[in-house]
N, C-alpha and C positions, 0 to 999 in steps of 0.2 A: 280475680273476681270478674265474671263474665256477664252477669245480669244484675239489674237493680230495680227497685220499687220506691217511688217517692211518695211521701206523706206531707202534705201542706197543712199547716195549722191556720185556722181561720178565727182570729180573736174578734170579740165584739165588746160592747160596753159592760157586759156582765162577766166576761171571761177574758182576761188579758193573756198575753203570751207566756208570762211566767207561770200562771195557773195551768195553762194548756200543756206546757212542757212537762210539768209535774204529772199531770194525768196521763198524757200520751206515753211518756217515757216509762212510767211505772208499769203500764200495760205491756209495752214492748219488752221490758225486762222480764216480766212474767212469761211472755210468749217465748223468749229465748231460753228461759229456764225449762219450759215445757218441752222444747225441741232441742235441748242440749245433746251433744254427741259424746260427752264424757262428764265426769263429776262437776267440773267447773269450766267446761269448754263449749263454745258455740261455733258452728260453721258459718254463721251469719255475721257480717261486719256492718257497722253503722258509719255513716258519714253525715256531716253537717254542711251542706253546700253553701250556706250563707254565713258560715262562721266568721265572726268579726264584724257583723253588720252594725252600723252606727246607731240605729234605732233600738236594736235588741241584740246582744252579743252572739246569740246562737241563731239569729234569724228566725224564719218561720217554716223551715223545711227540714225534714229528717229523711235520710236515704238508707234503705236496707240493701245490702249487696250479698251475692252468693255466687258460687261457681256454676250452678245450673238454674235454669228457669223453674224447674219443678220444685227445687228447694224453697223458693220464694212463694210459689203457689201453695205449697203444703202448709205454710205458716198460717194461712187464712186470716191475714191481718184485719180484714173488714170485720170479721166476727169478734176479734179481740178488742176492736175499737168501736163496736156497735153503739155503745152508750154515749160515744162522743161524735156520732155521725153528723151532727149539726156543726161541728167545730173542726172537722178534718176532711180533706179531699185526698183520696187514695187513688193514684194513677195505676194504669196497667203495668205489668212487668215488661221491661224493655232490655235490649242488649246494650251493654256498655259500648260507647263509641270506640271505633278501632284506632282512632288517632290520638290516644292518650299520651300526653307528654309530662304529666306530673302525677304524683301520688301523695297521699296524706296519711300520717300517723295520728290517730286520735287516742290519747292516753288519759287515764284517770290520774289526777294529781292529789296525793294525800299529804296533808300537812297539818300541824298543830297551830292553834291560834297564836299569832305573835304576842298578844297580850298575856296569854297564859305562860308562854315561854319566858317572857320578861319577869313574871312573878317568881319564877323558880331559878332565875339565872345565877343568883348568889350561891345557892346550894349546889348547882351543877358545876359552877366554876371552881368551888372549893374541892369537890370530889375529883374533878379532872386534874387540878393542880396537885393534889395530894398523891394521886396515882402515878403521875408522870414527872413529878418534880419541877413543875413550872410555877411561875409567879401567879398568884390568884388574880391580881389586877390585869395582867396580860391576857389570861384565859377569858376573863369576864369581857374584856374589850372585844376579843375575837367573837365570842358568843353573841354579843349585842350587835356586832356588824352583820353576822349571818342572819340574825333575827330580822334586822331592818330590811334585808333583801326579800324576806318572805312577804312583806307588805305588797310587793308587786305581783308575786305569785298568787296572792289571795284575790287578785283582780281578774283572774281567769273566769271565763263564762262557767256558770254552774246551773245545776238543776236540783230543786228540792225533791228528795225521795224519802220513802219509808223502807226500813229494812224488812226482809222477808223472814220474819221470826218463825222458828219451828214450833213455837208454843201456840197451839191452836186455840187456847183459851183467851188469847189476847185479841182485842179488837184492833182494827186498823189505826184508830186514834192512839192506842197505847203502844204501838210499835215504835221503835226508835227512829227519829227523823234525822236526816243528815244531808249535807250538801255534796253533790257529785261534781267536782271541779274537772273540767275537760280541757286538756292542752292539745294544741294542733301543731304539727310540724310538716311542712311541704318539702318534698324532695323530687328530683328528676328521675332517680333510679332507686327503687325500693330494695330492701334486703331480699335474699333468697330463702329466708326462713320459711319453714313449712308449718309453723305453729298455728293454732286456732285462736279465735278471739275469746275474750271473757264473756260471761253471760250478761254483761252490759253492752256487748257488741263492740268493745274497745280493744285496742292493742295492749299487750303487756308492756311494761316499761323497759325491761332489760334488752340490751342490744341482741342477745342471743334468742330472744323470744318475741321481739316486736314484729308486727305485721302491718303492712300498709294497705290502703284501699285506693282505687283509681280516683283522681281528683278532676272533676270537670263540671261545667255548668249544664243546666238543663232543667 
């Protein structure tokens, strides 16, 4: 990725960062879908330069990255975020620094609610034990242990979003709401994979398909 464009979120008393991330990321997702290069692929990657911020987990900056300057110019991000012009500051496209030493994988983390998994643990343990010839109590203990680990994963930074339903009769309020949990991994050397990003601007999870973005301040 050779060029980038930074979008800074500007919260105030009426619009906090959580609300702005919802509004901004929803529009960016629509933008990426509009400019997708395949059914579910985007040539544009996203980065969160202040990921892990103590005051707000995703910080206040979203970065779009691409191979060419023209790819970012063609997005016309200002137009897509025009309704939020009072709450965002969009900088000019710049070249990625030449002295990059780190890269970041940003991936979506999908998981079921630990509470819901605990509710069905007896039934799952019985099914697994019957199929594999294990003791039910042993299987249940292992399942509960794995569910406990999910509590930490559920603390990942997330953004509230609405699904892009194909049913045109549904209003935005009626579309399914969900939490997009975002996991970060920093590496010194990225994979050589030539895959594209998802239409959320994120890397896919598998080692064979994951793709990193340059990690730097700015």
